[in-house]
Every structure is written in C-alpha cells, then in structure tokens.
CHARMM-style PDB file with segment names, atoms N, HN, CA, C and O in Angstrom:
ATOM      1  N   MET     1       2.338  -8.582  39.028  1.00  0.00      PROA
ATOM      2  CA  MET     1       3.030  -9.260  37.954  1.00  0.00      PROA
ATOM      3  C   MET     1       2.891  -8.433  36.667  1.00  0.00      PROA
ATOM      4  O   MET     1       1.789  -8.015  36.308  1.00  0.00      PROA
ATOM      5  N   ASN     2       4.000  -8.203  35.986  1.00  0.00      PROA
ATOM      6  HN  ASN     2       4.895  -8.542  36.277  1.00  0.00      PROA
ATOM      7  CA  ASN     2       3.989  -7.427  34.748  1.00  0.00      PROA
ATOM      8  C   ASN     2       3.732  -8.347  33.559  1.00  0.00      PROA
ATOM      9  O   ASN     2       4.476  -9.298  33.319  1.00  0.00      PROA
ATOM     10  N   GLU     3       2.676  -8.050  32.828  1.00  0.00      PROA
ATOM     11  HN  GLU     3       2.072  -7.277  33.023  1.00  0.00      PROA
ATOM     12  CA  GLU     3       2.357  -8.852  31.650  1.00  0.00      PROA
ATOM     13  C   GLU     3       3.310  -8.487  30.520  1.00  0.00      PROA
ATOM     14  O   GLU     3       3.634  -7.314  30.333  1.00  0.00      PROA
ATOM     15  N   GLN     4       3.752  -9.471  29.777  1.00  0.00      PROA
ATOM     16  HN  GLN     4       3.489 -10.423  29.929  1.00  0.00      PROA
ATOM     17  CA  GLN     4       4.623  -9.269  28.634  1.00  0.00      PROA
ATOM     18  C   GLN     4       3.851  -9.588  27.355  1.00  0.00      PROA
ATOM     19  O   GLN     4       3.031 -10.506  27.319  1.00  0.00      PROA
ATOM     20  N   PHE     5       4.131  -8.813  26.310  1.00  0.00      PROA
ATOM     21  HN  PHE     5       4.797  -8.068  26.340  1.00  0.00      PROA
ATOM     22  CA  PHE     5       3.465  -8.979  25.024  1.00  0.00      PROA
ATOM     23  C   PHE     5       4.519  -9.338  23.977  1.00  0.00      PROA
ATOM     24  O   PHE     5       5.284  -8.475  23.547  1.00  0.00      PROA
ATOM     25  N   PRO     6       4.561 -10.612  23.563  1.00  0.00      PROA
ATOM     26  CA  PRO     6       5.580 -11.024  22.590  1.00  0.00      PROA
ATOM     27  C   PRO     6       5.203 -10.637  21.163  1.00  0.00      PROA
ATOM     28  O   PRO     6       4.034 -10.685  20.781  1.00  0.00      PROA
ATOM     29  N   CYS     7       6.205 -10.254  20.387  1.00  0.00      PROA
ATOM     30  HN  CYS     7       7.155 -10.215  20.698  1.00  0.00      PROA
ATOM     31  CA  CYS     7       6.014  -9.993  18.964  1.00  0.00      PROA
ATOM     32  C   CYS     7       5.667 -11.315  18.285  1.00  0.00      PROA
ATOM     33  O   CYS     7       6.274 -12.345  18.578  1.00  0.00      PROA
ATOM     34  N   SER     8       4.702 -11.285  17.388  1.00  0.00      PROA
ATOM     35  HN  SER     8       4.209 -10.448  17.150  1.00  0.00      PROA
ATOM     36  CA  SER     8       4.313 -12.512  16.684  1.00  0.00      PROA
ATOM     37  C   SER     8       5.256 -12.830  15.518  1.00  0.00      PROA
ATOM     38  O   SER     8       5.108 -13.861  14.861  1.00  0.00      PROA
ATOM     39  N   LEU     9       6.234 -11.934  15.261  1.00  0.00      PROA
ATOM     40  HN  LEU     9       6.354 -11.097  15.795  1.00  0.00      PROA
ATOM     41  CA  LEU     9       7.118 -12.126  14.117  1.00  0.00      PROA
ATOM     42  C   LEU     9       8.593 -12.312  14.483  1.00  0.00      PROA
ATOM     43  O   LEU     9       9.397 -12.717  13.644  1.00  0.00      PROA
ATOM     44  N   CYS    10       8.941 -12.016  15.731  1.00  0.00      PROA
ATOM     45  HN  CYS    10       8.287 -11.687  16.412  1.00  0.00      PROA
ATOM     46  CA  CYS    10      10.316 -12.225  16.181  1.00  0.00      PROA
ATOM     47  C   CYS    10      10.298 -12.549  17.680  1.00  0.00      PROA
ATOM     48  O   CYS    10       9.229 -12.782  18.243  1.00  0.00      PROA
ATOM     49  N   GLU    11      11.432 -12.565  18.313  1.00  0.00      PROA
ATOM     50  HN  GLU    11      12.301 -12.376  17.855  1.00  0.00      PROA
ATOM     51  CA  GLU    11      11.499 -12.998  19.704  1.00  0.00      PROA
ATOM     52  C   GLU    11      11.448 -11.861  20.728  1.00  0.00      PROA
ATOM     53  O   GLU    11      11.604 -12.114  21.922  1.00  0.00      PROA
ATOM     54  N   LYS    12      11.235 -10.627  20.295  1.00  0.00      PROA
ATOM     55  HN  LYS    12      11.109 -10.422  19.325  1.00  0.00      PROA
ATOM     56  CA  LYS    12      11.180  -9.507  21.231  1.00  0.00      PROA
ATOM     57  C   LYS    12       9.875  -9.530  22.025  1.00  0.00      PROA
ATOM     58  O   LYS    12       8.839  -9.978  21.535  1.00  0.00      PROA
ATOM     59  N   THR    13       9.952  -9.035  23.264  1.00  0.00      PROA
ATOM     60  HN  THR    13      10.794  -8.671  23.662  1.00  0.00      PROA
ATOM     61  CA  THR    13       8.754  -8.887  24.083  1.00  0.00      PROA
ATOM     62  C   THR    13       8.651  -7.444  24.558  1.00  0.00      PROA
ATOM     63  O   THR    13       9.647  -6.725  24.633  1.00  0.00      PROA
ATOM     64  N   PHE    14       7.425  -7.036  24.878  1.00  0.00      PROA
ATOM     65  HN  PHE    14       6.615  -7.620  24.817  1.00  0.00      PROA
ATOM     66  CA  PHE    14       7.150  -5.659  25.240  1.00  0.00      PROA
ATOM     67  C   PHE    14       6.277  -5.602  26.482  1.00  0.00      PROA
ATOM     68  O   PHE    14       5.499  -6.515  26.756  1.00  0.00      PROA
ATOM     69  N   SER    15       6.419  -4.519  27.224  1.00  0.00      PROA
ATOM     70  HN  SER    15       7.052  -3.777  27.002  1.00  0.00      PROA
ATOM     71  CA  SER    15       5.654  -4.366  28.454  1.00  0.00      PROA
ATOM     72  C   SER    15       4.266  -3.789  28.191  1.00  0.00      PROA
ATOM     73  O   SER    15       3.438  -3.728  29.101  1.00  0.00      PROA
ATOM     74  N   SER    16       4.007  -3.367  26.960  1.00  0.00      PROA
ATOM     75  HN  SER    16       4.679  -3.417  26.221  1.00  0.00      PROA
ATOM     76  CA  SER    16       2.673  -2.858  26.627  1.00  0.00      PROA
ATOM     77  C   SER    16       2.216  -3.406  25.273  1.00  0.00      PROA
ATOM     78  O   SER    16       3.028  -3.706  24.397  1.00  0.00      PROA
ATOM     79  N   TRP    17       0.909  -3.527  25.129  1.00  0.00      PROA
ATOM     80  HN  TRP    17       0.250  -3.284  25.840  1.00  0.00      PROA
ATOM     81  CA  TRP    17       0.338  -3.987  23.872  1.00  0.00      PROA
ATOM     82  C   TRP    17       0.625  -2.974  22.775  1.00  0.00      PROA
ATOM     83  O   TRP    17       0.909  -3.348  21.637  1.00  0.00      PROA
ATOM     84  N   LYS    18       0.550  -1.677  23.120  1.00  0.00      PROA
ATOM     85  HN  LYS    18       0.320  -1.373  24.044  1.00  0.00      PROA
ATOM     86  CA  LYS    18       0.815  -0.617  22.144  1.00  0.00      PROA
ATOM     87  C   LYS    18       2.252  -0.703  21.619  1.00  0.00      PROA
ATOM     88  O   LYS    18       2.481  -0.561  20.418  1.00  0.00      PROA
ATOM     89  N   GLY    19       3.210  -0.932  22.506  1.00  0.00      PROA
ATOM     90  HN  GLY    19       3.024  -1.047  23.482  1.00  0.00      PROA
ATOM     91  CA  GLY    19       4.601  -1.078  22.096  1.00  0.00      PROA
ATOM     92  C   GLY    19       4.787  -2.253  21.153  1.00  0.00      PROA
ATOM     93  O   GLY    19       5.525  -2.170  20.171  1.00  0.00      PROA
ATOM     94  N   LYS    20       4.109  -3.344  21.465  1.00  0.00      PROA
ATOM     95  HN  LYS    20       3.510  -3.411  22.263  1.00  0.00      PROA
ATOM     96  CA  LYS    20       4.181  -4.538  20.607  1.00  0.00      PROA
ATOM     97  C   LYS    20       3.633  -4.223  19.215  1.00  0.00      PROA
ATOM     98  O   LYS    20       4.249  -4.575  18.209  1.00  0.00      PROA
ATOM     99  N   LYS    21       2.472  -3.561  19.158  1.00  0.00      PROA
ATOM    100  HN  LYS    21       1.971  -3.275  19.975  1.00  0.00      PROA
ATOM    101  CA  LYS    21       1.851  -3.255  17.865  1.00  0.00      PROA
ATOM    102  C   LYS    21       2.710  -2.293  17.047  1.00  0.00      PROA
ATOM    103  O   LYS    21       2.841  -2.461  15.835  1.00  0.00      PROA
ATOM    104  N   GLN    22       3.289  -1.297  17.691  1.00  0.00      PROA
ATOM    105  HN  GLN    22       3.182  -1.160  18.675  1.00  0.00      PROA
ATOM    106  CA  GLN    22       4.168  -0.373  16.977  1.00  0.00      PROA
ATOM    107  C   GLN    22       5.374  -1.114  16.419  1.00  0.00      PROA
ATOM    108  O   GLN    22       5.780  -0.878  15.282  1.00  0.00      PROA
ATOM    109  N   HSD    23       5.943  -2.005  17.214  1.00  0.00      PROA
ATOM    110  HN  HSD    23       5.613  -2.197  18.138  1.00  0.00      PROA
ATOM    111  CA  HSD    23       7.087  -2.790  16.773  1.00  0.00      PROA
ATOM    112  C   HSD    23       6.719  -3.687  15.595  1.00  0.00      PROA
ATOM    113  O   HSD    23       7.452  -3.750  14.609  1.00  0.00      PROA
ATOM    114  N   GLU    24       5.597  -4.372  15.694  1.00  0.00      PROA
ATOM    115  HN  GLU    24       5.001  -4.321  16.495  1.00  0.00      PROA
ATOM    116  CA  GLU    24       5.189  -5.288  14.620  1.00  0.00      PROA
ATOM    117  C   GLU    24       4.981  -4.554  13.304  1.00  0.00      PROA
ATOM    118  O   GLU    24       5.231  -5.112  12.236  1.00  0.00      PROA
ATOM    119  N   GLY    25       4.524  -3.306  13.372  1.00  0.00      PROA
ATOM    120  HN  GLY    25       4.321  -2.853  14.240  1.00  0.00      PROA
ATOM    121  CA  GLY    25       4.355  -2.512  12.161  1.00  0.00      PROA
ATOM    122  C   GLY    25       5.675  -2.276  11.444  1.00  0.00      PROA
ATOM    123  O   GLY    25       5.702  -2.094  10.227  1.00  0.00      PROA
ATOM    124  N   GLY    26       6.757  -2.281  12.188  1.00  0.00      PROA
ATOM    125  HN  GLY    26       6.735  -2.429  13.176  1.00  0.00      PROA
ATOM    126  CA  GLY    26       8.083  -2.093  11.608  1.00  0.00      PROA
ATOM    127  C   GLY    26       8.583  -3.291  10.833  1.00  0.00      PROA
ATOM    128  O   GLY    26       9.567  -3.189  10.101  1.00  0.00      PROA
ATOM    129  N   HSD    27       7.922  -4.426  10.984  1.00  0.00      PROA
ATOM    130  HN  HSD    27       7.123  -4.509  11.579  1.00  0.00      PROA
ATOM    131  CA  HSD    27       8.317  -5.616  10.233  1.00  0.00      PROA
ATOM    132  C   HSD    27       7.841  -5.540   8.785  1.00  0.00      PROA
ATOM    133  O   HSD    27       8.302  -6.309   7.942  1.00  0.00      PROA
ATOM    134  N   GLY    28       6.936  -4.631   8.493  1.00  0.00      PROA
ATOM    135  HN  GLY    28       6.562  -4.005   9.178  1.00  0.00      PROA
ATOM    136  CA  GLY    28       6.366  -4.508   7.150  1.00  0.00      PROA
ATOM    137  C   GLY    28       7.322  -3.831   6.184  1.00  0.00      PROA
ATOM    138  O   GLY    28       8.519  -4.116   6.168  1.00  0.00      PROA
ATOM    139  N   ASP    29       6.781  -2.942   5.389  1.00  0.00      PROA
ATOM    140  HN  ASP    29       5.808  -2.710   5.401  1.00  0.00      PROA
ATOM    141  CA  ASP    29       7.539  -2.218   4.378  1.00  0.00      PROA
ATOM    142  C   ASP    29       8.615  -1.361   5.046  1.00  0.00      PROA
ATOM    143  O   ASP    29       8.295  -0.434   5.790  1.00  0.00      PROA
ATOM    144  N   LYS    30       9.863  -1.663   4.790  1.00  0.00      PROA
ATOM    145  HN  LYS    30      10.122  -2.417   4.186  1.00  0.00      PROA
ATOM    146  CA  LYS    30      10.977  -0.933   5.399  1.00  0.00      PROA
ATOM    147  C   LYS    30      11.515   0.078   4.394  1.00  0.00      PROA
ATOM    148  O   LYS    30      12.492  -0.165   3.686  1.00  0.00      PROA
ATOM    149  N   LYS    31      10.836   1.223   4.360  1.00  0.00      PROA
ATOM    150  HN  LYS    31      10.041   1.421   4.934  1.00  0.00      PROA
ATOM    151  CA  LYS    31      11.140   2.220   3.337  1.00  0.00      PROA
ATOM    152  C   LYS    31      12.164   3.264   3.764  1.00  0.00      PROA
ATOM    153  O   LYS    31      12.570   4.089   2.945  1.00  0.00      PROA
ATOM    154  N   TYR    32      12.590   3.250   5.025  1.00  0.00      PROA
ATOM    155  HN  TYR    32      12.260   2.580   5.690  1.00  0.00      PROA
ATOM    156  CA  TYR    32      13.571   4.218   5.509  1.00  0.00      PROA
ATOM    157  C   TYR    32      14.932   3.546   5.623  1.00  0.00      PROA
ATOM    158  O   TYR    32      15.141   2.708   6.499  1.00  0.00      PROA
ATOM    159  N   LYS    33      15.856   3.910   4.741  1.00  0.00      PROA
ATOM    160  HN  LYS    33      15.687   4.591   4.029  1.00  0.00      PROA
ATOM    161  CA  LYS    33      17.169   3.262   4.697  1.00  0.00      PROA
ATOM    162  C   LYS    33      18.264   4.171   5.222  1.00  0.00      PROA
ATOM    163  O   LYS    33      18.279   5.374   4.963  1.00  0.00      PROA
ATOM    164  N   CYS    34      19.183   3.566   5.967  1.00  0.00      PROA
ATOM    165  HN  CYS    34      19.171   2.588   6.178  1.00  0.00      PROA
ATOM    166  CA  CYS    34      20.359   4.272   6.456  1.00  0.00      PROA
ATOM    167  C   CYS    34      21.298   4.482   5.269  1.00  0.00      PROA
ATOM    168  O   CYS    34      21.611   3.543   4.537  1.00  0.00      PROA
ATOM    169  N   GLU    35      21.741   5.728   5.088  1.00  0.00      PROA
ATOM    170  HN  GLU    35      21.486   6.491   5.682  1.00  0.00      PROA
ATOM    171  CA  GLU    35      22.620   6.062   3.969  1.00  0.00      PROA
ATOM    172  C   GLU    35      24.026   5.501   4.169  1.00  0.00      PROA
ATOM    173  O   GLU    35      24.797   5.393   3.215  1.00  0.00      PROA
ATOM    174  N   ILE    36      24.355   5.147   5.404  1.00  0.00      PROA
ATOM    175  HN  ILE    36      23.729   5.235   6.179  1.00  0.00      PROA
ATOM    176  CA  ILE    36      25.710   4.692   5.713  1.00  0.00      PROA
ATOM    177  C   ILE    36      25.844   3.171   5.608  1.00  0.00      PROA
ATOM    178  O   ILE    36      26.759   2.675   4.951  1.00  0.00      PROA
ATOM    179  N   CYS    37      24.931   2.425   6.256  1.00  0.00      PROA
ATOM    180  HN  CYS    37      24.188   2.829   6.790  1.00  0.00      PROA
ATOM    181  CA  CYS    37      25.082   0.953   6.292  1.00  0.00      PROA
ATOM    182  C   CYS    37      23.979   0.208   5.558  1.00  0.00      PROA
ATOM    183  O   CYS    37      24.006  -1.021   5.485  1.00  0.00      PROA
ATOM    184  N   GLN    38      23.011   0.930   5.013  1.00  0.00      PROA
ATOM    185  HN  GLN    38      22.989   1.928   5.072  1.00  0.00      PROA
ATOM    186  CA  GLN    38      21.900   0.363   4.245  1.00  0.00      PROA
ATOM    187  C   GLN    38      20.905  -0.447   5.077  1.00  0.00      PROA
ATOM    188  O   GLN    38      20.069  -1.149   4.508  1.00  0.00      PROA
ATOM    189  N   SER    39      20.974  -0.369   6.419  1.00  0.00      PROA
ATOM    190  HN  SER    39      21.653   0.201   6.881  1.00  0.00      PROA
ATOM    191  CA  SER    39      19.939  -0.990   7.244  1.00  0.00      PROA
ATOM    192  C   SER    39      18.613  -0.307   6.916  1.00  0.00      PROA
ATOM    193  O   SER    39      18.589   0.884   6.607  1.00  0.00      PROA
ATOM    194  N   ALA    40      17.519  -1.050   6.981  1.00  0.00      PROA
ATOM    195  HN  ALA    40      17.539  -2.018   7.232  1.00  0.00      PROA
ATOM    196  CA  ALA    40      16.218  -0.495   6.623  1.00  0.00      PROA
ATOM    197  C   ALA    40      15.255  -0.581   7.810  1.00  0.00      PROA
ATOM    198  O   ALA    40      15.331  -1.497   8.628  1.00  0.00      PROA
ATOM    199  N   PHE    41      14.345   0.401   7.880  1.00  0.00      PROA
ATOM    200  HN  PHE    41      14.283   1.145   7.215  1.00  0.00      PROA
ATOM    201  CA  PHE    41      13.423   0.518   8.993  1.00  0.00      PROA
ATOM    202  C   PHE    41      12.024   0.847   8.492  1.00  0.00      PROA
ATOM    203  O   PHE    41      11.860   1.505   7.465  1.00  0.00      PROA
ATOM    204  N   GLY    42      11.032   0.389   9.218  1.00  0.00      PROA
ATOM    205  HN  GLY    42      11.166  -0.145  10.053  1.00  0.00      PROA
ATOM    206  CA  GLY    42       9.640   0.660   8.872  1.00  0.00      PROA
ATOM    207  C   GLY    42       9.173   2.029   9.319  1.00  0.00      PROA
ATOM    208  O   GLY    42       8.195   2.557   8.790  1.00  0.00      PROA
ATOM    209  N   TYR    43       9.862   2.610  10.288  1.00  0.00      PROA
ATOM    210  HN  TYR    43      10.657   2.182  10.719  1.00  0.00      PROA
ATOM    211  CA  TYR    43       9.479   3.909  10.816  1.00  0.00      PROA
ATOM    212  C   TYR    43      10.653   4.873  10.751  1.00  0.00      PROA
ATOM    213  O   TYR    43      11.793   4.488  11.011  1.00  0.00      PROA
ATOM    214  N   LEU    44      10.376   6.123  10.405  1.00  0.00      PROA
ATOM    215  HN  LEU    44       9.449   6.435  10.194  1.00  0.00      PROA
ATOM    216  CA  LEU    44      11.406   7.142  10.349  1.00  0.00      PROA
ATOM    217  C   LEU    44      12.058   7.320  11.723  1.00  0.00      PROA
ATOM    218  O   LEU    44      13.269   7.521  11.811  1.00  0.00      PROA
ATOM    219  N   SER    45      11.270   7.247  12.785  1.00  0.00      PROA
ATOM    220  HN  SER    45      10.286   7.083  12.713  1.00  0.00      PROA
ATOM    221  CA  SER    45      11.815   7.425  14.132  1.00  0.00      PROA
ATOM    222  C   SER    45      12.871   6.361  14.444  1.00  0.00      PROA
ATOM    223  O   SER    45      13.843   6.648  15.142  1.00  0.00      PROA
ATOM    224  N   ASN    46      12.694   5.148  13.939  1.00  0.00      PROA
ATOM    225  HN  ASN    46      11.904   4.915  13.372  1.00  0.00      PROA
ATOM    226  CA  ASN    46      13.693   4.097  14.157  1.00  0.00      PROA
ATOM    227  C   ASN    46      14.990   4.407  13.418  1.00  0.00      PROA
ATOM    228  O   ASN    46      16.076   4.154  13.939  1.00  0.00      PROA
ATOM    229  N   LEU    47      14.885   4.952  12.213  1.00  0.00      PROA
ATOM    230  HN  LEU    47      14.002   5.158  11.790  1.00  0.00      PROA
ATOM    231  CA  LEU    47      16.077   5.335  11.464  1.00  0.00      PROA
ATOM    232  C   LEU    47      16.814   6.459  12.191  1.00  0.00      PROA
ATOM    233  O   LEU    47      18.040   6.436  12.299  1.00  0.00      PROA
ATOM    234  N   ILE    48      16.064   7.435  12.686  1.00  0.00      PROA
ATOM    235  HN  ILE    48      15.068   7.453  12.598  1.00  0.00      PROA
ATOM    236  CA  ILE    48      16.683   8.546  13.418  1.00  0.00      PROA
ATOM    237  C   ILE    48      17.439   8.023  14.630  1.00  0.00      PROA
ATOM    238  O   ILE    48      18.569   8.442  14.884  1.00  0.00      PROA
ATOM    239  N   ASP    49      16.826   7.107  15.385  1.00  0.00      PROA
ATOM    240  HN  ASP    49      15.908   6.767  15.179  1.00  0.00      PROA
ATOM    241  CA  ASP    49      17.500   6.511  16.542  1.00  0.00      PROA
ATOM    242  C   ASP    49      18.720   5.705  16.102  1.00  0.00      PROA
ATOM    243  O   ASP    49      19.759   5.757  16.760  1.00  0.00      PROA
ATOM    244  N   HSD    50      18.612   4.971  15.014  1.00  0.00      PROA
ATOM    245  HN  HSD    50      17.768   4.929  14.480  1.00  0.00      PROA
ATOM    246  CA  HSD    50      19.701   4.132  14.504  1.00  0.00      PROA
ATOM    247  C   HSD    50      20.937   4.954  14.147  1.00  0.00      PROA
ATOM    248  O   HSD    50      22.064   4.511  14.369  1.00  0.00      PROA
ATOM    249  N   ARG    51      20.731   6.140  13.601  1.00  0.00      PROA
ATOM    250  HN  ARG    51      19.816   6.500  13.421  1.00  0.00      PROA
ATOM    251  CA  ARG    51      21.856   6.967  13.150  1.00  0.00      PROA
ATOM    252  C   ARG    51      22.867   7.236  14.257  1.00  0.00      PROA
ATOM    253  O   ARG    51      24.035   7.507  13.977  1.00  0.00      PROA
ATOM    254  N   SER    52      22.431   7.165  15.502  1.00  0.00      PROA
ATOM    255  HN  SER    52      21.482   6.945  15.729  1.00  0.00      PROA
ATOM    256  CA  SER    52      23.349   7.437  16.615  1.00  0.00      PROA
ATOM    257  C   SER    52      24.501   6.428  16.669  1.00  0.00      PROA
ATOM    258  O   SER    52      25.567   6.755  17.190  1.00  0.00      PROA
ATOM    259  N   ILE    53      24.317   5.219  16.148  1.00  0.00      PROA
ATOM    260  HN  ILE    53      23.451   4.953  15.725  1.00  0.00      PROA
ATOM    261  CA  ILE    53      25.418   4.246  16.171  1.00  0.00      PROA
ATOM    262  C   ILE    53      26.531   4.652  15.213  1.00  0.00      PROA
ATOM    263  O   ILE    53      27.665   4.193  15.353  1.00  0.00      PROA
ATOM    264  N   HSD    54      26.225   5.495  14.255  1.00  0.00      PROA
ATOM    265  HN  HSD    54      25.303   5.867  14.142  1.00  0.00      PROA
ATOM    266  CA  HSD    54      27.219   5.995  13.308  1.00  0.00      PROA
ATOM    267  C   HSD    54      27.741   7.365  13.723  1.00  0.00      PROA
ATOM    268  O   HSD    54      28.499   7.997  12.986  1.00  0.00      PROA
ATOM    269  N   ASN    55      27.333   7.820  14.901  1.00  0.00      PROA
ATOM    270  HN  ASN    55      26.718   7.307  15.499  1.00  0.00      PROA
ATOM    271  CA  ASN    55      27.701   9.131  15.422  1.00  0.00      PROA
ATOM    272  C   ASN    55      27.186  10.254  14.518  1.00  0.00      PROA
ATOM    273  O   ASN    55      27.816  11.304  14.397  1.00  0.00      PROA
ATOM    274  N   GLU    56      26.048  10.021  13.895  1.00  0.00      PROA
ATOM    275  HN  GLU    56      25.536   9.168  13.993  1.00  0.00      PROA
ATOM    276  CA  GLU    56      25.410  11.005  13.033  1.00  0.00      PROA
ATOM    277  C   GLU    56      24.433  11.843  13.848  1.00  0.00      PROA
ATOM    278  O   GLU    56      23.893  11.354  14.840  1.00  0.00      PROA
ATOM    279  N   PRO    57      24.196  13.077  13.460  1.00  0.00      PROA
ATOM    280  CA  PRO    57      23.208  13.910  14.157  1.00  0.00      PROA
ATOM    281  C   PRO    57      21.819  13.295  14.056  1.00  0.00      PROA
ATOM    282  O   PRO    57      21.460  12.718  13.030  1.00  0.00      PROA
ATOM    283  N   ARG    58      21.041  13.420  15.126  1.00  0.00      PROA
ATOM    284  HN  ARG    58      21.333  13.889  15.960  1.00  0.00      PROA
ATOM    285  CA  ARG    58      19.673  12.906  15.126  1.00  0.00      PROA
ATOM    286  C   ARG    58      18.761  13.792  14.276  1.00  0.00      PROA
ATOM    287  O   ARG    58      17.870  13.288  13.593  1.00  0.00      PROA
ATOM    288  N   TYR    59      18.978  15.099  14.316  1.00  0.00      PROA
ATOM    289  HN  TYR    59      19.703  15.508  14.871  1.00  0.00      PROA
ATOM    290  CA  TYR    59      18.120  16.035  13.605  1.00  0.00      PROA
ATOM    291  C   TYR    59      18.962  17.086  12.890  1.00  0.00      PROA
ATOM    292  O   TYR    59      20.028  17.471  13.369  1.00  0.00      PROA
ATOM    293  N   SER    60      18.484  17.536  11.767  1.00  0.00      PROA
ATOM    294  HN  SER    60      17.617  17.223  11.377  1.00  0.00      PROA
ATOM    295  CA  SER    60      19.135  18.585  11.013  1.00  0.00      PROA
ATOM    296  C   SER    60      18.060  19.571  10.562  1.00  0.00      PROA
ATOM    297  O   SER    60      17.083  19.177   9.926  1.00  0.00      PROA
ATOM    298  N   CYS    61      18.238  20.848  10.889  1.00  0.00      PROA
ATOM    299  HN  CYS    61      19.032  21.168  11.406  1.00  0.00      PROA
ATOM    300  CA  CYS    61      17.269  21.877  10.536  1.00  0.00      PROA
ATOM    301  C   CYS    61      17.334  22.161   9.029  1.00  0.00      PROA
ATOM    302  O   CYS    61      18.410  22.419   8.489  1.00  0.00      PROA
ATOM    303  N   ASP    62      16.189  22.113   8.362  1.00  0.00      PROA
ATOM    304  HN  ASP    62      15.315  21.904   8.801  1.00  0.00      PROA
ATOM    305  CA  ASP    62      16.125  22.392   6.933  1.00  0.00      PROA
ATOM    306  C   ASP    62      16.320  23.874   6.627  1.00  0.00      PROA
ATOM    307  O   ASP    62      16.669  24.226   5.500  1.00  0.00      PROA
ATOM    308  N   VAL    63      16.100  24.750   7.610  1.00  0.00      PROA
ATOM    309  HN  VAL    63      15.816  24.465   8.526  1.00  0.00      PROA
ATOM    310  CA  VAL    63      16.203  26.185   7.408  1.00  0.00      PROA
ATOM    311  C   VAL    63      17.616  26.687   7.614  1.00  0.00      PROA
ATOM    312  O   VAL    63      18.182  27.347   6.742  1.00  0.00      PROA
ATOM    313  N   CYS    64      18.202  26.368   8.798  1.00  0.00      PROA
ATOM    314  HN  CYS    64      17.743  25.833   9.507  1.00  0.00      PROA
ATOM    315  CA  CYS    64      19.519  26.944   9.106  1.00  0.00      PROA
ATOM    316  C   CYS    64      20.659  25.930   8.998  1.00  0.00      PROA
ATOM    317  O   CYS    64      21.828  26.316   9.003  1.00  0.00      PROA
ATOM    318  N   GLY    65      20.332  24.636   8.901  1.00  0.00      PROA
ATOM    319  HN  GLY    65      19.383  24.322   8.896  1.00  0.00      PROA
ATOM    320  CA  GLY    65      21.360  23.608   8.766  1.00  0.00      PROA
ATOM    321  C   GLY    65      21.963  23.137  10.086  1.00  0.00      PROA
ATOM    322  O   GLY    65      22.838  22.270  10.084  1.00  0.00      PROA
ATOM    323  N   MET    66      21.511  23.693  11.219  1.00  0.00      PROA
ATOM    324  HN  MET    66      20.801  24.397  11.220  1.00  0.00      PROA
ATOM    325  CA  MET    66      22.037  23.280  12.517  1.00  0.00      PROA
ATOM    326  C   MET    66      21.744  21.797  12.752  1.00  0.00      PROA
ATOM    327  O   MET    66      20.654  21.312  12.450  1.00  0.00      PROA
ATOM    328  N   LYS    67      22.727  21.093  13.291  1.00  0.00      PROA
ATOM    329  HN  LYS    67      23.613  21.487  13.537  1.00  0.00      PROA
ATOM    330  CA  LYS    67      22.577  19.659  13.549  1.00  0.00      PROA
ATOM    331  C   LYS    67      22.627  19.379  15.028  1.00  0.00      PROA
ATOM    332  O   LYS    67      23.463  19.930  15.744  1.00  0.00      PROA
ATOM    333  N   ILE    68      21.727  18.515  15.494  1.00  0.00      PROA
ATOM    334  HN  ILE    68      21.049  18.067  14.912  1.00  0.00      PROA
ATOM    335  CA  ILE    68      21.634  18.149  16.910  1.00  0.00      PROA
ATOM    336  C   ILE    68      21.857  16.661  17.045  1.00  0.00      PROA
ATOM    337  O   ILE    68      21.270  15.871  16.307  1.00  0.00      PROA
ATOM    338  N   ARG    69      22.704  16.273  17.984  1.00  0.00      PROA
ATOM    339  HN  ARG    69      23.182  16.915  18.584  1.00  0.00      PROA
ATOM    340  CA  ARG    69      22.944  14.847  18.240  1.00  0.00      PROA
ATOM    341  C   ARG    69      22.049  14.336  19.311  1.00  0.00      PROA
ATOM    342  OT1 ARG    69      22.112  13.156  19.657  1.00  0.00      PROA
TER     343      ARG     69
END
C-alpha cells in the first residue's frame, strides 16, 4: 500500500514526505513572479516549469543568449 502525504494547506497529496514538505514551502513567500501572467511561486524551479505554458524557454544562457525549451 502506498502511503499518501496530504498538504496541510491545500488539497494536494504526495507520495513522499519530502515532496509534501517542498510543496508546503511554496505556500510561503511567493517572490518569483511570471512576467507574462503575474502568477507567483515560492520556488524558482516552479516558475521555470510554469513558463512552459506560455511557450517560453525554460533556460536562457547569460553568456551566449542561447535559449532552451
């Protein structure tokens, strides 16, 4: 039987305690904002993942400017 770990702040559940704790941390200070839709995220990695819904590159090189989706 797979144990589920529910978020104490919303209705999401997770298959690991670590996943739950990482998610709950995102409920705090949401300092990473999407420049397109103004959605806010507690973790930079969540913002990077979110950008894909706008068809934006996931990463952009600061040196050469190459963009990767």
